[in-house]
N, C-alpha and C positions, 0 to 999 in steps of 0.2 A: 504494500499499500504506498503509495508515495505521500509527501509531506502536505500537499494541498488537500487531498482526500482525509487526511486523518485530522487535518485542523479542522475540516467541514464536521465530521463524525463527532469530535469533539465539541464543537458549538451547538449541534443539533442537541445532543444528549443532555447539555447544560439547559438550554433552553426549553426542552421535554422538563426537566428536573424543576425548573422555575415554575413552568405552567401546571404542574402537577401540584406543586407547594402553593400556588395561589388557588387553584380550584378547592383543594383542603381546607384553605382558610375561609374560603367561603361557605362552603357546604357541610364541613363537618359539622355537628351538634354542639353549641357553645354551653360549658357547665357555668353553674352561678357561683360554684363554691370550689375551694380546692382543699380536699380531704388531707391532702401530705403536707399542705402549710398550714391547715385549720384557718382560713381566711377566705372571705369573699373577694372573687374575682373582678376587676374591673369590668364595668359597662359601658356600653357604646357611648360616647359622648352625644349631646344633642349636636346637628350640625345647622346651625344660624349663620345669619351675618354677623352678629355680635360675637360668638364665640370664634368664627373664622379670622376677623380682623384682630381680636385681642390675641389669639395664639393658644387659648384655651383649648380649641378643638383639637388641634395637632399634638400637643402635649397629652391630653386626655386618650387621643387616638392611638399614641404611640404606647401609652399604658396599656390599653386595651388588646393591643396586637400583641405584645410581650405576654399577656396571661393567658391568650388565646391560640398560641401559637399549636400547629397540629402536634401531637406527640411530645408535649413540652414534658408532662410528668416521666416519660421515659428518657428524654434527654437530660432530665436532672438527676435521674437515678445514674445513668451512665456517667454524668459529670462526677457523681460524689464516689462512684466505685471507680473510676480512674484515676482520681484525686488522692484515695486512700491506697488502693490495690496497686496501681501502677506506679504512680509517683511518689510513695511510701508518705505522703502527708500526714501528720498526725491528727488532723481536724479536717472537719467539712462545714464551712460556714461557721466557725465557732463551737461546733461540737465535737468533743473528744470520746473516744471510745476506750475504756481500760477494763480489764477483768470483766468482759460482757456488759459492761453498764455504760451508758452514754452520759454525758453530762457537759453543761455548758459552762464555762470557767469565766468567774468574775475576778480578773486580776488588775490590779493589785489586791491584796487583801484588805479589806475596809474595817480595821480592828475597833474603830470607833463604835460601828454599828453592831459588833460582835459583842462589846462590853455593854452595849446599852441592852441589848437583849439579856445578857447575864443579869445586869441590875433587873430587869422587868421579871425573871425568874426567880431572882432572889427574893424579891417584893411578894410575889405569890407565896413563895414557900413561907417566909416570915408571918404574913397575914393569915394564911388559910391551912398551913400544914404543922399544927402543933402537935404534942403527944398525944392529944384526945382523938383525934381525927384518925382515922384507917385509909388515909389517901396515899396513892403511890404516884410520886412523880419521877418522868425519866425522859430525859432529852438525847433523842437519837439522831447522833449527826447525819447528815447525808452520806452517801459514798463517793461524791464527786470530789471533795478535797483529799480524799486519801484511798490510796490502792492498800493491796494487802499487807504491802511492806512498810506501812506508814510514811512513805513518801509523797509529797506533796504532789498534786495533779496538774500543777500549773506549767505552760510550757516554756521551756527554755531554763528552769527552773529547777535544782537538783537538792535533796532535802527536805526537811519538812519545815512547814512554816513556824515561826517561834511562838504564834499565838496558840496555836493548836498544841503545840509542845507543853506550854504553860497550864492549858484548860483543858485538856483531853487526857484521861488515862483509860487504856482498855480494859 
């Protein structure tokens, strides 16, 4: 096959791909919500002279087309699997997986927030949990900050958080 026929074949196949994608965008059913993202998908913006002139139509249409792209969930799955499995990234959009658990990491650790929570728990203990009450209080830390080896679960940080070492005992 000579070069001219090969180039023509590639152009025709690419044009067919674009045409099929365009027709899929037009005729495939549109979902109202995304189960995997747990959110409502963007609706088609109103097409009026005011929205076109102000630019709101195009920005809304861009969001609409991104949300309703054909096979969007499959492409998102492919991206997540390739990022973690093929490229060995530790996270996928800020979600880390360790020991079979998935967790979102808020880094750096907000120690003042933890100290406030500890103070509130101490207040509840002092006010309601005296010797005459048979109420048991247990604070169970999430699995996200710790792995089985008590190593902090933050990216790029080895060792355990000083707050956790001071305030947590197994």
